[in-house]
N, C-alpha and C positions, 0 to 999 in steps of 0.2 A: 672708918671710911666705909662710905655706902655704896652700893652697886654703882659700877661704872660699865658704860658701851663703850665698844672698842672703834666704835666713828668718829672724829672729829676733825677740826681744823684749825691754827694758828698760824700768825704771822708775828714778827716781831722784827724791829729796826733799829741803828742806833748809828752813832757817828764816832770816827777818833780819828785823830793825824788830820790827812791828808784823804782819806776816804769815809765812806758812808755803803753801809749791807743793808739788808736784809733778809731776814729767815725764813721759809714756810714748813710748815710740818703737819702732816697727814696723816692718820691713819685709819685703817678699814681691816676689816675681819681676820682674823690669823689664827694658825695652833699653837703658835709661842710667840718667840717675838723677835720677830724680821726686821729688817733695815735696808734702806737701799737711800743710797748718799751722794748727791752731786754738789760737788766742792769747786771753786773754781781754782786753777793749777796755783800753786804759792799755797794752797789752804792745806793740802791734805794732811798733814802732822795733826791739826786737831781732830780726824775722825775717831781715834778713841778713846779719847774724851768725850766727843758725843755718846757714843754708844754707851759707857760709861755711865754719863748719865740720863739718857735712855732706860738704860736695862735698873736702875734705883727709880724713876718714875712709875715705870710701868712695869705690867706684868706679861703681858700680852697684846696680839695687833700685830698689823702688818703697817711699820713706817716709811714712808719717805719723805726725806729732809733734802731741804735744799737753799744751797746759801747764794746769793746775787751780792756781789762786791764789784761798787763804782767809786771812779778818781772825782773827787770835789774838782768843778773848775777850775782851771787853772794850776792842780798840784799834779799832775803827771804831765812828762815832757814827751810830745809827739815828735817826732821826723821823719824826712824824706831820704830811703836810701836812695840817693843818689844814680850810685854806680848800678842798683840793682835796679831801678827803671829806665836808665841807659839800654841795660841788656835787654829789656822786653822792647824797647821803641825799635833799637836794631832790629830785631827779628819779625816786629812791625812790619816794618818799613821792606825787610829783604819779601816778605810774600804781600804786599800791598798790592800787586795785578793780581795774586788768584782770584778766580771767577766765584770761589765759595765762601771767601771771607771778606767779610764786614773791616771799615777802619777801628780801631780799638777805641774805646769812651772812656773818659779820662776816671768813672767812676771802675770800672772793670781792670783801669790798669793799677789803681790804688788797693785794689780787692787783692791782688796777687800779693804770692807768699811772696816777704821779705822787702817789702818797696814800703811801706807804713810801719816801723818800731814804733812800740811803748818803753817809755821807762817805770818801775816799778817804785810808786814813792816813799815807801817802805826801806831805808837806806841801808838798815841795820836792824841786827839781831833784837836788841834790847829794845825797838819801837815795834819790831814785830810782837815783840811776846804781850807788850801792851796794848796792840790792836786785839790778837788772839783773846785774853783775858778779858776783854770789854764786848768781842764779840761771842764770848761763852758766855757773859753777865745777860745777856741779852737773849741767846737761846736757850735760857735757865726760862725767861720769860714766856718767851713760846711754849717752853713745855706747861709750865702754869695754864695759860691760856689754853691748851689743850687738855689736860688736864678737867678746868672747869666744866669745858663742854661736855666732855663725854660723862660725868657726874652728874651734868642737865640730863642728858639723853636717856642715862642709868634712871633716875629718877622714873623718867614716862615709862621707860622698857620694865622698873618693877612693878609698876600699878597696870600694864597689859600681861606678865606675867604671874600676877596674885588673881585676875580675873581668871586666867583661863585654869590655873589649880582648882578656884572652886569652882568651875566647871568639870573638872574632873573628881570633882569628891561628890559632885551631886550626882554626876551620874554611875559613880560608884554605889552611891546609896540607893540609885533606883535601881541597878544591877543587883543588887543584895534582895531588893524586895519579891523581885522578879525569880530569881531563884529558890527563892523559896517554892514555889510552886511548881517548881521541874520534877518532884517525883512524884505527884498526882499526874502529868503529863506522857512522866516515863509510862505509869505504870498504865493509863487510858493506852496509849501507843500499842505496849507491849500486848496487851490483853487485844487488844485490833489484827493486827501481826499475828496472833498466834490462832483467832477463830477465822483467819483467812485462810491459812496454808491448811490447816489441821481439821474441817467440818468436819470430815467424814470420821474423825478418830475422838474418841472421850476428852471431855476437856480436861482442863490441866485445873488442879486443886486452888482452892486461895492462896494455900503455903507456898508452893512452886512458884507462883503466878509472884509473891511477893520477894521469892528469892531470887529470882531472874530482874526484877526489880530493883534489888537493893546491890544488886554486882554491877548492874548497869548506871545504876544514880551513884555510884561511888567512882564510877569513871569518869561522870561529866559534874562531879562533884567540883564548883570552881570557888569555895568559902577560902580555900589557901590563897588563892592569886586575888580574890575582894581583899583581904587582911593585908595582904603586901602589897595592894596599890594603895591602901588607905595610910601605909605606913611611909610610903614614898613622899605624900602629899605630904605628911607631917615635914619630914627631912625636909621635900622640898622648901617647904614656909619658912623655918629652922636657918636653911640657906639664904634667904631674902633678908634675912636680920642680921647676916655675917657681917664682920669686920676688916673680912681677909678678902681677896679675889677669887670667886667662886663660879667661873666658869666651864670650866673642867668637870665640877661636882657636878655642875646644874643639867652635865651632856651626858655625864655616867645615870643621873637618876631617870634622861628621856631614854633610854636605852632601855634600862630595867621597868619603865610605864609600857613603852611598846612590848615589851618580852611578855609580859603579864596579858595586856590587850588580847594581843596573839592566842595564847593560849585558852583565858578564855573565850575567844569566839571560836576554836577549836573543839574545848568542850560542851557547848551548848546544846540545848535539847529543845530551845523555846525558840520561837522564832520572836519575841519582845527580848529576850534576854542578848542574842545576837545581831537584833538593832541598836542597842545599846553599846554593845562590844563595838559593832562597829564606828559610830559616833563618838566612844571613847577615843578609837584610833585616829581619828580624827583630829579628834582636839589635842590630845597627844602632840601631834604631826602641828599642831599649829604652835603647840609650846615649845615643843624642840628647834622650830624654826629661829622662834624669837628668840633660845638660849645661846645661838651662836652667836650673838651679838655682846653677849656678855662677856666682860674681861675673864 
């Protein structure tokens, strides 16, 4: 299984007996597997099987499933309920002279509840079972189409994530180079501060300066954060080649990336390193945004 997006759309249709139908299946990002369905009256019993098939096919996403059923011309019986129509006409005649009412139209009368009656062309349970089985077969075709689209978008998404990971790796390398200059920067900064505030006192000896700088440098040491960032990059690259859904794992890694970048910025004593840390946070933010689309 390749990396898959959670976004996609598919249609499928079919015909059996005296009806035809059309499925629409759409998915967007979701934290888990969420499902909303719109099924016509009389077909609600298929909901359990629809859920089972979607759960077997996908790991994550917010799904909308819609089924439209149409009677083939001449298949269904449509009649006018004469008694109901007569009752509405009697009411209309009673209020005919009311100043605020207009005479009823034919389309208005036919749209009133109970005037037009239709009869289901599926007349027995055996026929219904055959129709529902055929409907579920075409639903499987919609699932296959959606899976193909999600994989296609996933391939493009994988390229974007790989490029962003490469940029993160480059920034970590640059940050490691910038970090190598921090001790000297700290030494100079500490010496300048001492000279500024203790002008009238004897200068501190080089050993004392070295001790103070060592203590400050230990607090500003970002090598551990850079090592962890390198490890996260390697783990993310491995996940992009995995055969199972990886969205949740990538999201966790994105949080870890961001945590290390924040710590790097807070420890930085060098402007160059700080700028690299901020750029790193920006790229990690882009990477995390793309990760939200991964199944």
